C-alpha positions as CSV (number, residue, x, y, z in Angstrom):
1,M,1.4,-10.4,-6.6
2,A,4.6,-8.3,-6.7
3,E,5.6,-6.7,-10.0
4,R,8.8,-7.8,-11.6
5,K,11.6,-5.3,-12.0
6,T,12.1,-4.1,-15.6
7,F,15.0,-3.0,-17.6
8,R,15.4,-0.9,-20.8
9,L,15.7,-3.0,-24.0
10,E,16.8,-1.7,-27.3
11,V,17.0,-3.9,-30.4
12,I,18.6,-2.1,-33.4
13,S,19.1,-3.4,-37.0
14,P,20.8,-1.6,-39.9
15,E,17.4,-0.6,-41.2
16,R,15.6,0.6,-38.1
17,I,15.3,0.8,-34.4
18,F,13.4,-2.5,-34.2
19,Y,12.3,-2.3,-30.5
20,T,12.7,0.0,-27.6
21,G,10.9,-0.2,-24.3
22,D,10.8,-1.7,-20.9
23,A,11.0,-5.5,-20.5
24,E,10.7,-7.9,-17.6
25,M,12.7,-10.5,-19.5
26,V,14.2,-11.2,-22.9
27,E,15.2,-14.7,-24.1
28,L,17.3,-15.4,-27.2
29,T,19.9,-17.7,-28.6
30,T,23.6,-16.9,-28.4
31,T,26.6,-18.8,-29.8
32,E,27.0,-20.3,-26.3
33,G,23.3,-21.4,-26.0
34,D,20.0,-19.9,-25.0
35,I,20.0,-17.1,-22.5
36,G,17.3,-15.3,-20.4
37,I,17.9,-11.8,-19.1
38,Y,16.1,-10.2,-16.2
39,A,16.8,-6.9,-14.6
40,D,20.1,-6.7,-12.6
41,H,21.7,-9.3,-14.9
42,I,25.5,-9.2,-14.7
43,P,27.3,-7.2,-17.4
44,L,27.9,-9.2,-20.5
45,T,28.8,-8.9,-24.1
46,T,27.9,-11.9,-26.3
47,I,27.3,-12.9,-29.9
48,V,23.7,-13.5,-30.9
49,A,23.0,-16.6,-33.0
50,P,20.0,-17.0,-35.3
51,G,16.9,-17.7,-33.3
52,V,13.6,-16.6,-31.9
53,M,13.8,-13.7,-29.4
54,T,11.0,-13.6,-26.8
55,I,10.4,-10.3,-25.0
56,T,8.3,-10.3,-21.9
57,E,6.9,-6.8,-21.4
58,P,5.4,-5.5,-18.1
59,G,2.2,-7.3,-17.3
60,G,3.4,-10.5,-18.9
61,V,2.8,-9.5,-22.5
62,L,4.9,-11.7,-24.8
63,K,6.3,-10.6,-28.2
64,E,8.3,-12.9,-30.4
65,A,10.6,-12.0,-33.3
66,A,13.2,-13.6,-35.5
67,V,16.7,-12.3,-34.8
68,L,19.3,-13.4,-37.3
69,E,22.7,-12.8,-35.9
70,G,24.3,-9.9,-34.0
71,F,25.8,-8.8,-30.7
72,M,24.3,-8.1,-27.3
73,E,25.6,-5.9,-24.6
74,I,24.1,-6.1,-21.0
75,T,24.9,-3.1,-18.8
76,P,23.4,-2.0,-15.5
77,A,21.5,0.7,-17.5
78,K,20.1,-1.4,-20.3
79,V,20.3,-4.3,-22.7
80,T,21.2,-3.5,-26.3
81,I,21.0,-6.0,-29.2
82,L,22.6,-5.0,-32.5
83,A,21.1,-7.4,-34.9
84,Q,21.9,-8.1,-38.6
85,S,18.2,-8.6,-39.2
86,C,15.0,-8.7,-37.1
87,E,11.5,-9.5,-38.1
88,W,8.2,-9.6,-36.4
89,P,6.1,-12.7,-37.4
90,E,3.7,-10.6,-39.6
91,E,6.7,-9.2,-41.5
92,I,8.0,-12.6,-42.6
93,D,7.4,-13.5,-46.2
94,I,6.6,-17.2,-45.9
95,N,7.1,-17.9,-49.7
96,R,10.5,-16.3,-49.7
97,A,11.5,-18.2,-46.5
98,A,10.4,-21.5,-48.1
99,E,12.4,-20.7,-51.2
100,A,15.5,-19.9,-49.2
101,K,15.0,-23.2,-47.3
102,A,14.8,-25.2,-50.5
103,R,17.8,-23.4,-52.0
104,A,19.9,-24.0,-48.9
105,E,18.9,-27.7,-48.8
106,R,19.9,-28.1,-52.5
107,R,23.3,-26.5,-51.7
108,L,23.9,-28.8,-48.7
109,K,23.1,-31.9,-50.8
110,S,25.3,-30.8,-53.6
111,A,28.7,-32.4,-54.2
112,D,30.0,-29.1,-55.7
113,E,33.2,-28.2,-53.8
114,N,32.8,-24.5,-54.6
115,I,29.8,-24.2,-52.4
116,N,30.4,-22.8,-48.9
117,M,28.7,-25.4,-46.7
118,A,28.9,-23.3,-43.6
119,R,27.1,-20.5,-45.3
120,A,24.5,-22.8,-46.7
121,D,23.9,-24.3,-43.3
122,L,23.4,-20.8,-41.8
123,A,21.0,-19.9,-44.6
124,L,19.0,-23.1,-43.8
125,R,18.9,-22.3,-40.1
126,K,17.7,-18.7,-40.8
127,S,15.0,-19.9,-43.1
128,L,13.8,-22.5,-40.6
129,I,13.6,-19.9,-37.9
130,R,11.5,-17.6,-40.1
131,L,9.2,-20.4,-41.1
132,Q,8.8,-21.6,-37.5
133,L,7.9,-18.1,-36.2
134,A,5.6,-17.2,-39.2
135,E,3.6,-20.4,-38.9
136,K,2.8,-20.0,-35.1
């Protein structure tokens, strides 16, 4: 079986270099929908939406992480993701994510006109992604 081509992937958050290495594919959610990137992808810059990022490393090793907003640039040399926040499943605090989910749900059900509903909806989506990944 022929080996798949790889590309350089860097995922950077404000706190750390989250991931750097060779990948066969990376899948994640953008504001335009889900995307899968292989080597030799066309150049692209896009906005990353909250979701689960799946990295396929050489040999078919899969790694999943929660990526909670950012930007992605695809160039012939590499793929760079600048993320607001990234977490491996073992780094997710399930209790904190569950509390954030409950808090966001209360805000969305509230009739208080001072609550930013778009922000509450985004907080709910982020907490659900964290819980989904942590419970796998």
